[in-house]
DRENPA-3360 file (N, C-alpha, C; in nm, 2 decimals, always signed):
BEGIN
1 = MTIPIISI = +0.34/-1.75/-5.13/+0.31/-1.75/-5.06/+0.46/-1.81/-4.92 ~ +0.45/-1.76/-4.81/+0.55/-1.73/-4.73/+0.56/-1.88/-4.70 ~ +0.69/-1.90/-4.71/+0.72/-2.02/-4.67/+0.71/-2.08/-4.41 ~ +0.59/-2.14/-4.45/+0.66/-2.15/-4.28/+0.77/-2.12/-4.21 ~ +0.85/-2.13/-4.10/+0.93/-2.16/-4.03/+0.87/-2.20/-3.91 ~ +0.93/-2.32/-3.82/+0.87/-2.40/-3.65/+1.05/-2.37/-3.66 ~ +1.05/-2.36/-3.50/+1.25/-2.38/-3.46/+1.22/-2.47/-3.36 ~ +1.28/-2.62/-3.35/+1.30/-2.71/-3.28/+1.43/-2.67/-3.13;
9 = VGKSNSGK = +1.34/-2.64/-2.99/+1.44/-2.56/-2.95/+1.43/-2.59/-2.81 ~ +1.56/-2.64/-2.73/+1.54/-2.70/-2.57/+1.74/-2.70/-2.54 ~ +1.71/-2.74/-2.41/+1.87/-2.70/-2.39/+1.91/-2.73/-2.44 ~ +2.09/-2.78/-2.39/+2.19/-2.85/-2.52/+2.12/-3.03/-2.41 ~ +2.25/-3.13/-2.54/+2.19/-3.25/-2.48/+2.02/-3.26/-2.48 ~ +1.93/-3.21/-2.53/+1.81/-3.25/-2.55/+1.76/-3.35/-2.63 ~ +1.82/-3.36/-2.74/+1.75/-3.45/-2.83/+1.73/-3.39/-2.96 ~ +1.72/-3.23/-2.96/+1.78/-3.07/-3.11/+1.75/-3.18/-3.21;
17 = TTLLEKLI = +1.85/-3.21/-3.21/+1.93/-3.30/-3.36/+1.86/-3.39/-3.38 ~ +1.83/-3.49/-3.31/+1.83/-3.63/-3.32/+1.65/-3.57/-3.38 ~ +1.56/-3.54/-3.34/+1.42/-3.58/-3.34/+1.42/-3.43/-3.49 ~ +1.53/-3.30/-3.45/+1.54/-3.28/-3.62/+1.57/-3.38/-3.72 ~ +1.59/-3.45/-3.69/+1.64/-3.59/-3.81/+1.51/-3.69/-3.85 ~ +1.45/-3.69/-3.73/+1.34/-3.81/-3.79/+1.26/-3.66/-3.83 ~ +1.20/-3.58/-3.80/+1.13/-3.50/-3.85/+1.13/-3.46/-3.98 ~ +1.30/-3.44/-4.02/+1.29/-3.43/-4.18/+1.26/-3.61/-4.26;
25 = GELTGRGW = +1.33/-3.70/-4.19/+1.28/-3.79/-4.28/+1.17/-3.85/-4.31 ~ +1.04/-3.81/-4.21/+0.89/-3.78/-4.24/+0.85/-3.69/-4.29 ~ +0.88/-3.61/-4.29/+0.86/-3.51/-4.39/+0.85/-3.52/-4.54 ~ +0.98/-3.57/-4.55/+1.04/-3.60/-4.73/+0.96/-3.74/-4.77 ~ +0.96/-3.78/-4.61/+0.88/-3.93/-4.70/+0.73/-3.88/-4.73 ~ +0.72/-3.81/-4.68/+0.53/-3.80/-4.70/+0.54/-3.67/-4.85 ~ +0.66/-3.65/-4.89/+0.66/-3.62/-5.06/+0.68/-3.43/-5.00 ~ +0.69/-3.37/-4.84/+0.75/-3.26/-4.84/+0.89/-3.25/-4.91;
33 = RVATIKHN = +0.92/-3.06/-4.87/+1.06/-3.01/-4.94/+1.12/-2.90/-4.80 ~ +1.21/-2.98/-4.74/+1.27/-2.97/-4.61/+1.40/-2.88/-4.64 ~ +1.36/-2.74/-4.59/+1.51/-2.64/-4.56/+1.55/-2.62/-4.38 ~ +1.64/-2.59/-4.35/+1.73/-2.64/-4.20/+1.78/-2.52/-4.20 ~ +1.76/-2.45/-4.08/+1.88/-2.35/-4.05/+1.90/-2.41/-3.93 ~ +2.02/-2.40/-3.93/+2.11/-2.42/-3.72/+2.22/-2.34/-3.73 ~ +2.14/-2.21/-3.60/+2.19/-2.13/-3.60/+2.28/-2.15/-3.45 ~ +2.44/-2.04/-3.50/+2.53/-2.09/-3.41/+2.60/-1.94/-3.33;
41 = KHGFNIDH = +2.56/-1.93/-3.18/+2.55/-1.82/-3.17/+2.74/-1.76/-3.15 ~ +2.80/-1.90/-3.16/+2.96/-1.82/-3.14/+3.04/-1.87/-3.30 ~ +2.94/-1.89/-3.38/+3.03/-1.88/-3.52/+3.12/-2.02/-3.58 ~ +3.05/-2.01/-3.70/+3.14/-2.13/-3.75/+3.19/-2.12/-3.85 ~ +3.27/-2.19/-3.88/+3.37/-2.19/-4.00/+3.33/-2.27/-4.10 ~ +3.33/-2.29/-4.23/+3.32/-2.41/-4.33/+3.41/-2.42/-4.40 ~ +3.47/-2.30/-4.41/+3.61/-2.30/-4.54/+3.74/-2.33/-4.45 ~ +3.85/-2.38/-4.50/+3.94/-2.43/-4.41/+4.04/-2.39/-4.52;
49 = EGKDSYRH = +4.19/-2.33/-4.39/+4.29/-2.26/-4.45/+4.36/-2.37/-4.56 ~ +4.39/-2.26/-4.67/+4.47/-2.39/-4.79/+4.42/-2.39/-4.89 ~ +4.26/-2.41/-4.87/+4.16/-2.41/-4.99/+4.14/-2.31/-5.02 ~ +4.12/-2.33/-5.20/+4.12/-2.25/-5.32/+3.98/-2.11/-5.20 ~ +3.89/-2.15/-5.16/+3.73/-2.06/-5.10/+3.82/-2.01/-4.99 ~ +3.87/-2.09/-4.98/+3.93/-1.98/-4.87/+4.02/-1.86/-4.85 ~ +4.11/-1.89/-4.96/+4.23/-1.84/-4.98/+4.10/-1.69/-5.09 ~ +4.02/-1.71/-5.16/+3.92/-1.59/-5.22/+3.96/-1.52/-5.07;
57 = KKAGAQIT = +3.81/-1.57/-5.02/+3.77/-1.45/-4.89/+3.89/-1.40/-4.86 ~ +4.01/-1.50/-4.79/+4.09/-1.45/-4.71/+4.14/-1.32/-4.78 ~ +4.20/-1.35/-4.92/+4.21/-1.20/-5.02/+4.13/-1.09/-5.07 ~ +3.94/-1.05/-4.97/+3.88/-0.97/-4.97/+3.73/-1.00/-5.01 ~ +3.70/-1.15/-5.11/+3.63/-1.13/-5.15/+3.49/-1.10/-5.05 ~ +3.33/-1.03/-5.06/+3.29/-1.05/-4.95/+3.20/-1.18/-5.00 ~ +3.13/-1.26/-5.08/+3.09/-1.38/-5.07/+3.21/-1.49/-5.18 ~ +3.21/-1.57/-5.16/+3.30/-1.67/-5.19/+3.13/-1.83/-5.22;
65 = VVSSPHQI = +3.10/-1.87/-5.35/+3.06/-1.96/-5.38/+3.08/-2.11/-5.43 ~ +3.07/-2.23/-5.34/+3.17/-2.31/-5.42/+3.06/-2.45/-5.43 ~ +3.06/-2.47/-5.57/+2.97/-2.49/-5.65/+3.01/-2.68/-5.72 ~ +2.93/-2.81/-5.69/+2.98/-2.90/-5.76/+2.83/-3.01/-5.83 ~ +2.86/-3.09/-5.85/+2.72/-3.07/-5.96/+2.65/-3.17/-5.84 ~ +2.67/-3.17/-5.69/+2.56/-3.24/-5.59/+2.59/-3.14/-5.48 ~ +2.64/-3.04/-5.51/+2.62/-2.96/-5.39/+2.64/-2.80/-5.37 ~ +2.57/-2.66/-5.30/+2.62/-2.56/-5.35/+2.70/-2.47/-5.18;
73 = ALVSDVDH = +2.75/-2.42/-5.19/+2.78/-2.33/-5.08/+2.77/-2.21/-5.03 ~ +2.75/-2.12/-5.03/+2.78/-1.97/-4.99/+2.83/-1.93/-4.82 ~ +2.96/-1.89/-4.91/+3.00/-1.79/-4.79/+2.98/-1.64/-4.81 ~ +2.92/-1.56/-4.66/+2.92/-1.45/-4.70/+2.93/-1.36/-4.57 ~ +3.00/-1.26/-4.61/+3.01/-1.17/-4.44/+2.87/-1.10/-4.46 ~ +2.90/-1.09/-4.32/+2.75/-0.97/-4.26/+2.80/-0.90/-4.19 ~ +2.72/-0.80/-4.15/+2.72/-0.70/-4.04/+2.63/-0.72/-3.98 ~ +2.50/-0.83/-3.94/+2.43/-0.87/-3.83/+2.37/-1.04/-3.79;
81 = DHSFDEIR = +2.30/-1.06/-3.72/+2.30/-1.21/-3.73/+2.15/-1.20/-3.78 ~ +2.16/-1.23/-3.93/+2.03/-1.22/-3.96/+1.90/-1.29/-3.92 ~ +1.76/-1.25/-3.89/+1.69/-1.29/-3.84/+1.65/-1.46/-3.94 ~ +1.52/-1.51/-3.91/+1.54/-1.61/-3.96/+1.45/-1.56/-4.13 ~ +1.39/-1.52/-4.10/+1.28/-1.42/-4.22/+1.37/-1.39/-4.29 ~ +1.47/-1.30/-4.27/+1.60/-1.26/-4.35/+1.64/-1.35/-4.40 ~ +1.73/-1.48/-4.34/+1.78/-1.57/-4.40/+1.65/-1.66/-4.50 ~ +1.56/-1.69/-4.45/+1.42/-1.74/-4.56/+1.40/-1.67/-4.72;
89 = DRFISGVD = +1.36/-1.54/-4.68/+1.33/-1.45/-4.84/+1.53/-1.40/-4.88 ~ +1.57/-1.43/-4.83/+1.74/-1.45/-4.92/+1.79/-1.61/-4.99 ~ +1.80/-1.63/-4.92/+1.88/-1.77/-4.94/+1.74/-1.94/-4.96 ~ +1.68/-1.88/-4.87/+1.58/-2.01/-4.96/+1.48/-2.02/-5.05 ~ +1.45/-2.10/-5.12/+1.32/-2.11/-5.23/+1.34/-2.27/-5.23 ~ +1.20/-2.28/-5.29/+1.13/-2.39/-5.30/+1.15/-2.52/-5.24 ~ +1.07/-2.43/-5.17/+1.07/-2.58/-4.99/+0.96/-2.54/-4.92 ~ +0.89/-2.63/-4.93/+0.77/-2.67/-4.76/+0.79/-2.56/-4.71;
97 = IILTEGFK = +0.89/-2.60/-4.61/+0.90/-2.56/-4.47/+0.99/-2.55/-4.43 ~ +1.04/-2.48/-4.33/+1.19/-2.45/-4.31/+1.17/-2.46/-4.13 ~ +1.32/-2.62/-4.11/+1.26/-2.67/-3.96/+1.46/-2.54/-3.91 ~ +1.39/-2.50/-3.80/+1.50/-2.42/-3.73/+1.57/-2.48/-3.60 ~ +1.71/-2.54/-3.61/+1.80/-2.54/-3.42/+1.90/-2.46/-3.43 ~ +1.84/-2.43/-3.27/+1.95/-2.35/-3.17/+1.94/-2.19/-3.16 ~ +1.83/-2.15/-3.18/+1.82/-2.02/-3.15/+1.66/-2.04/-3.09 ~ +1.69/-2.00/-2.96/+1.60/-2.02/-2.89/+1.52/-1.91/-2.87;
105 = VNDYPKIE = +1.57/-1.86/-2.84/+1.46/-1.66/-2.89/+1.43/-1.64/-3.00 ~ +1.34/-1.67/-3.04/+1.29/-1.60/-3.15/+1.12/-1.60/-3.17 ~ +1.11/-1.55/-3.25/+0.93/-1.49/-3.28/+0.80/-1.59/-3.33 ~ +0.93/-1.74/-3.33/+0.81/-1.78/-3.43/+0.80/-1.90/-3.36 ~ +0.71/-2.05/-3.45/+0.61/-2.13/-3.41/+0.74/-2.22/-3.35 ~ +0.70/-2.27/-3.19/+0.86/-2.34/-3.15/+0.74/-2.53/-3.06 ~ +0.91/-2.57/-3.11/+0.86/-2.74/-3.10/+1.00/-2.71/-2.96 ~ +0.95/-2.72/-2.80/+1.05/-2.74/-2.68/+1.07/-2.93/-2.71;
113 = VYRAELKR = +1.21/-2.95/-2.69/+1.26/-3.06/-2.68/+1.26/-3.12/-2.55 ~ +1.25/-3.18/-2.47/+1.21/-3.18/-2.28/+1.28/-3.32/-2.26 ~ +1.37/-3.34/-2.19/+1.42/-3.50/-2.10/+1.39/-3.48/-1.94 ~ +1.33/-3.57/-1.92/+1.30/-3.54/-1.77/+1.48/-3.52/-1.68 ~ +1.56/-3.65/-1.70/+1.68/-3.67/-1.65/+1.76/-3.55/-1.69 ~ +1.75/-3.45/-1.77/+1.84/-3.35/-1.67/+1.81/-3.24/-1.62 ~ +1.66/-3.28/-1.57/+1.65/-3.19/-1.46/+1.64/-3.02/-1.45 ~ +1.55/-3.02/-1.58/+1.63/-2.86/-1.56/+1.44/-2.81/-1.67;
121 = DLISKKED = +1.36/-2.65/-1.59/+1.26/-2.62/-1.65/+1.28/-2.60/-1.82 ~ +1.15/-2.63/-1.86/+1.17/-2.54/-1.99/+1.22/-2.41/-2.07 ~ +1.21/-2.41/-2.13/+1.28/-2.28/-2.19/+1.18/-2.13/-2.26 ~ +1.02/-2.27/-2.28/+0.95/-2.16/-2.30/+0.79/-2.18/-2.30 ~ +0.71/-2.13/-2.31/+0.55/-2.10/-2.27/+0.45/-2.06/-2.37 ~ +0.40/-2.06/-2.36/+0.32/-2.03/-2.48/+0.28/-1.95/-2.54 ~ +0.30/-1.83/-2.42/+0.34/-1.67/-2.50/+0.43/-1.69/-2.50 ~ +0.57/-1.74/-2.54/+0.71/-1.73/-2.63/+0.62/-1.81/-2.76;
129 = GLIAVAAD = +0.56/-1.86/-2.82/+0.57/-1.90/-2.96/+0.56/-2.07/-2.92 ~ +0.54/-2.14/-2.85/+0.54/-2.24/-2.78/+0.43/-2.37/-2.86 ~ +0.44/-2.41/-2.96/+0.32/-2.45/-2.98/+0.27/-2.61/-2.96 ~ +0.45/-2.67/-2.97/+0.40/-2.84/-2.88/+0.56/-2.87/-2.82 ~ +0.53/-3.03/-2.70/+0.66/-3.02/-2.61/+0.65/-3.18/-2.68 ~ +0.83/-3.14/-2.73/+0.85/-3.32/-2.77/+0.89/-3.34/-2.62 ~ +0.89/-3.47/-2.58/+0.86/-3.50/-2.47/+0.90/-3.68/-2.34 ~ +1.00/-3.66/-2.28/+1.08/-3.79/-2.25/+0.98/-3.86/-2.13;
137 = VRLDMDVP = +0.87/-3.77/-2.12/+0.77/-3.84/-1.96/+0.70/-3.74/-2.00 ~ +0.55/-3.81/-1.93/+0.41/-3.70/-1.97/+0.41/-3.59/-1.92 ~ +0.41/-3.46/-1.95/+0.36/-3.33/-1.93/+0.20/-3.28/-1.91 ~ +0.19/-3.18/-1.77/+0.06/-3.18/-1.83/+0.05/-3.00/-1.86 ~ +0.05/-2.98/-1.96/+0.09/-2.86/-2.01/-0.05/-2.76/-2.09 ~ -0.06/-2.73/-2.12/-0.14/-2.62/-2.20/-0.15/-2.57/-2.34 ~ -0.01/-2.73/-2.39/+0.01/-2.72/-2.62/+0.04/-2.84/-2.57 ~ -0.02/-2.94/-2.67/+0.00/-3.10/-2.71/+0.19/-3.12/-2.64;
145 = CFDINDAV = +0.19/-3.23/-2.57/+0.27/-3.33/-2.59/+0.27/-3.43/-2.63 ~ +0.42/-3.48/-2.71/+0.46/-3.54/-2.83/+0.51/-3.67/-2.71 ~ +0.55/-3.76/-2.71/+0.61/-3.87/-2.74/+0.75/-3.83/-2.83 ~ +0.90/-3.80/-2.73/+0.97/-3.75/-2.79/+1.05/-3.80/-2.92 ~ +1.03/-4.00/-2.89/+1.04/-4.04/-3.03/+0.93/-4.11/-3.12 ~ +0.80/-3.97/-3.11/+0.71/-4.04/-3.19/+0.69/-3.86/-3.32 ~ +0.78/-3.90/-3.40/+0.80/-3.86/-3.52/+0.66/-3.81/-3.60 ~ +0.63/-3.97/-3.63/+0.51/-3.96/-3.73/+0.38/-3.86/-3.60;
153 = SITDFIEK = +0.39/-3.87/-3.50/+0.28/-3.77/-3.42/+0.28/-3.64/-3.47 ~ +0.43/-3.58/-3.46/+0.48/-3.46/-3.43/+0.44/-3.43/-3.58 ~ +0.51/-3.49/-3.70/+0.50/-3.44/-3.82/+0.33/-3.41/-3.87 ~ +0.24/-3.52/-3.77/+0.14/-3.53/-3.80/+0.07/-3.36/-3.79 ~ +0.07/-3.31/-3.71/+0.05/-3.21/-3.61/+0.15/-3.11/-3.67 ~ +0.25/-3.05/-3.73/+0.30/-3.03/-3.89/+0.26/-3.00/-3.95 ~ +0.15/-3.09/-4.01/+0.14/-3.12/-4.14/-0.04/-3.05/-4.15 ~ -0.10/-3.10/-4.00/-0.25/-3.04/-4.01/-0.25/-2.89/-3.96;
161 = NFLDQSIA = -0.11/-2.83/-3.88/-0.09/-2.64/-3.87/-0.02/-2.56/-3.96 ~ +0.06/-2.62/-4.04/+0.12/-2.56/-4.11/+0.17/-2.59/-4.28 ~ +0.14/-2.70/-4.31/+0.13/-2.70/-4.44/+0.00/-2.73/-4.50 ~ -0.03/-2.69/-4.68/-0.09/-2.74/-4.71/-0.10/-2.79/-4.78 ~ -0.24/-2.88/-4.71/-0.25/-3.05/-4.77/-0.27/-3.05/-4.91 ~ -0.33/-2.95/-4.98/-0.37/-2.97/-5.12/-0.15/-2.91/-5.19 ~ -0.15/-2.96/-5.18/-0.01/-2.96/-5.27/+0.10/-3.04/-5.25 ~ +0.02/-3.16/-5.14/+0.12/-3.24/-5.08/+0.15/-3.34/-5.21;
% end
């Protein structure tokens, strides 16, 4: 079975990470195994100058793995910005669902986070894959609109539409 992917999208400072934290807690509390993908179009560096793994990469290693009894990290050179499908199929296993953040334009189901105080329009429409909105005001939408702080109802929606209840 293919692991479902749901993207949490929204404008900057709308509360995407906060909602993700709540959804992860709610899903894992119900026994689901969750992976996340955070996309950063500007790039990132988890390795730091002077560390052994940094020195390995600087010396020319294409892939460096840092391992401990509690965590593992892989740093790999890539020749393109990988799609969520590619990341899922190459690097993620043993989970029931993948929640993503930070890649607004994609072909996956989206839950958009909306805050009225930011005075910005929604970035997604139903035809873009929008399946729900988490907002701090009631919006008249053609998709479900949840209270931004109601992680329980949003998780119920995710379970009903994306997770096979028989394996929980």
